C-alpha positions, 0 to 999 in steps of 0.5 A: 380402694374406693373404686372397688368399694364403690363397685361392690356397693353399687352391685349390692344396691342393684341386687337389692333393688331387684328384690323389691317391688317396683312400686317401692321406687319412683316412676323412673326406670332406674334408681339413683345413688349417692355417696354415703358414710364410709365411702359406700353408695346408698339409694337416694331420691331421684335427682333427674327425671327422664322427660322425653326422647328427641328424635331427628332421624340421626344415624350413629351420631357422635357428638353434640353441643348446646350453645349459649343461646340454647341452640343444639348442634348435633354431629350426625356422623352417619349422614355426614351432616350437622343438625341444628335444633333451635330453642323453639324446636325448629330443625335445620340441616347443614352439609357440604362436600367437606364434611365426611364423618364429623365426630366432634363439635364446639361453638364459641365466639361466633364460630363452629368448630368441627372435628372430622375423623373421616376427612382428618381435618378440623373445619371452622365455620361461621355461624351461618355455616360458611367455611372460613378455614381448616386445620390439617396435620401440622408440619411443625417439628414438635408434632412428630413426622410419624404422628397421625392427625385424626381429630375426633373431639375438640373444645376452645378456650376463652382466648380462642386456643383450640384443643383437639383429641386425636384418635390414638394420640398418646401425647395428650391434647393437641393445642392450636392457637387461633390462627391454627398454628400447632403449639404443643401437647397438653394433659397427657396421661401417665404410664402404669408401671407394674411390679412385673415391668420394674423387674423386667427393666432391672434384669432384661437386656436391651434386646429383650426389652425391645421385643416387649410391647412398649408401655405407652400411656392410654389415649385421651378420648374426650375433652370438656371445658368449664366457665373458668377455662379449666380443661377436663379430659376423659380416658375410656377403659375399664382399668383406667385409674383416672378416667376423668381429669380436671387439669390445672394450667400446668396440666396437673389433675385437680380431682383427687381420689374420685369415686369412679366405676366403668368406662367413661365416654364424655364429660360436661360442666355446668355453671357451678362447676358440677361435673357430669359424665356418662359411661358406656353402660349408660350410667350418668355420674354427677360430681361437685367441683372437688370431684365428690360424687353427688348422684349416679343413675341410669343404666343400659337398655335391654331392647325394652326402650324405656325412657331414661335408659340408654343403649350406647351413649356417646356424649353428654351436655348440661345447661345451667338451669338443670337440663341434662341431655345425653346423645345415644348413638345406638338409638340415634336420639337424644334423651332429655332429663330434668333436675328434680326439686331434690337435685335443685336444692342440693345444687343451691346448697353447693353454690352457697357452700362454694361461695363460702356462705356456710352459715347462710346455707345451713338451713338448706343443708338441714333440709337436704339432710331431712330429705336424705340422712345419708347424704354425706356432703350435707354433713360436711356443709353443716360442719362448716356452718357449725364451726363458723357459728362456734358450735364446735361439739356439733361440728365435730360430730358432723365432720366425723360423719363426713369423714373429714379428718382435717376439718375435725382436727382443726375444730378439735384444736379450737375446741380444746383451746377453749376448754383449756382457757375455761378449765385450766386454772381449776385443773391446776388447783385440783392437781396441786391440792391432790399433791398436798393431800398425798404429801400430808398422808405420807408424812403422817404414815411415816409417824403413825404407819396408817398405810400398813393395812394397805401394804399388807393387802398388797403383799398378800396379793403379790404373793399369789403365784399367778399374780407374782408371775404376771408382775414379773413382766416388769423386770423384763423391761428393766433387766431382760437378761436376768429375767430370761434366765430366771424364767428359764431356770427358776420358773418365774413365768408359767404358761398360765401367766403367759396366757393371761398376758396373751389374752390382754394382747388380744384385748389390745387388738380391739382397744386399738380399734375402739379406743384410739381416737377418730383422727388416728383410727384407720379401722372401721369399728362397725365393719370388723370381723371378730374372728379375723381380728383374733386370728391376726394376733393368734396365728403369727405367734403360734406360727413363729413358735412352731417354726422357731422350735423346728429350726432351733432343734437342728441348730443346737437351740436349748429352748423348749416350746414352753420357754418359747411361748412364755418368752415370746409373750413376755418380750411384748411387755412394753407394748402390753404396758404402754399401748392402752395409755398411748391409745387413750392419749390420742384423744388429746392430740390433733393431726399436727401433734400425731408425731407424738403418738407415732414416735411413742408407738415406734419406740415401744415396738423397737423396745419389743424387738430388742427384747425379742432378739434377747429372748432368742439369744438367752432361751437358746443360749446362742451368740448374737450372730447365731441369734440373727442367723436363727431368726433369718432361717425362721423367717424363711421357714415361715415363708415356706409354710405360708407358701405350702398353705396357699398351694394346699388352699388352691388344691382344695378349691380345685378338688372341691370344684371337681367333686361338685361337678362330678356330683352334678354330672352324676345327678344329671345323668341319673 
């Protein structure tokens, strides 16, 4: 859901930007977004400014690498060479008869590793470009006799192990030891099992399944590594659910629920663990070490050649001092970006936050919040600082904006304990005092009857027909069989009383949104539709009444529409009585105690189901078996009505489009 929400928000931001004069933005030819409250993206200050475009007469370059000494190594694939750029700007060129189509490069431990797609080999050179050895298709049995070896990208770890991306390999990265021996595969993607595939495997014969396309996992397309030795993989494709992975030693993805959009082509990580990636559309994304979106900016060039806009990005590199470089295959150049003061301040705050210096980083995060009040991570860091400083009320507020329910729950648990320690004694004294006062009043009433005026008023109120019918719902929970009999034959309930209870049911739909505590509320109170929320209560009830009446008329049911309407509403009495108190109770619970609320709501709903079944049985005078048959046929009828409604909606859409196109055609010809 986050992916779809991000795409919609991103599209809205782009459209909004297009309607605002260019002077309203910074001088950069792109806008910058960040993750705001609610998971939506919001505009923010420019995080990276485009500084320059570096041209080295490259032809379809595929990869580059910036070494620790800031020397840049570029795979000039189209020219079958390696271009080096030293920190002072001097350019070198290296080529020999071995290089065919170099597409991946990595420099470590005094060696230059080159993945050559054309030669189908991995070349290992010394730093002065003397060939030392090479790796070709492994002969080990675990590699697979029919597996192709087409290296396109690679990295090495601190132990000298080599991880190679082979074009089309569905088994993951190919791992080699420093001597070039094949060790196995690592970090493969998983397959996507759709509902259709599950049905096919269940009902198709083996012969039919063999004729279908094999469900193979997507191939890894790029790889990166951070200073801690953790490996990152990129899988290109618009529909990939996990395009960027941060892999543990066991190959598990440490990034959870990332905000992603587009087809990613490369990844790189800075010294603080911040992850940078670029998509085929030219959008650059920066995430923190946990996969939270920090910034997104850039775009695709439309032949206007604006500095900072990309045409066909192929690789991305970042240095620890905030210098960002993107290799553009389409333009044959490298675009250089530099972190702005705002981005540097964010990085400073993140570095302290990751080191556990929550209180020390509070001033930095306050400054970031002043710069951009929608920057969600600022609230997360401030909440941690407030918690450490025992400022629990402020921590709760910041955790709520940051949408961190676990942090909110932990803080609330401490806050609640502190309140109980300070107020429990006084609370107990007040309760005991109230009990004593009530006992004294009852004792005096037994002698002096001082509460008789109250009883007379209560009796007068209960004698009002509508109020008496509403209060009759109480008997529904105690003696449902007798209550349904009295409802049907003695008129103890009416359409008016049932409607009043129905209105209360609709109100409970909104209290479930606005009264339930933040920890247990799954709805966004600020983004609900009044009409849709009402329809979710109204439509099912009336659809059931209509379908059940139609079914009952042909199955000897005795219930009338009036009986079904009243009986259905009164069957919900336990929910009508207990829902609001349980919703209020959520404000006293933490996530660990949530089972109390969940079990109570389950018991209430189960109670309603029992009353509902008894209502059908008593209203229509059915046996128990006939009652369940009636409910099953009613459910089937409801499904048919929904299917018919869906078909009519599709036909209406086609008819509308036909009429519109007909009018446009007549207008054009007229």
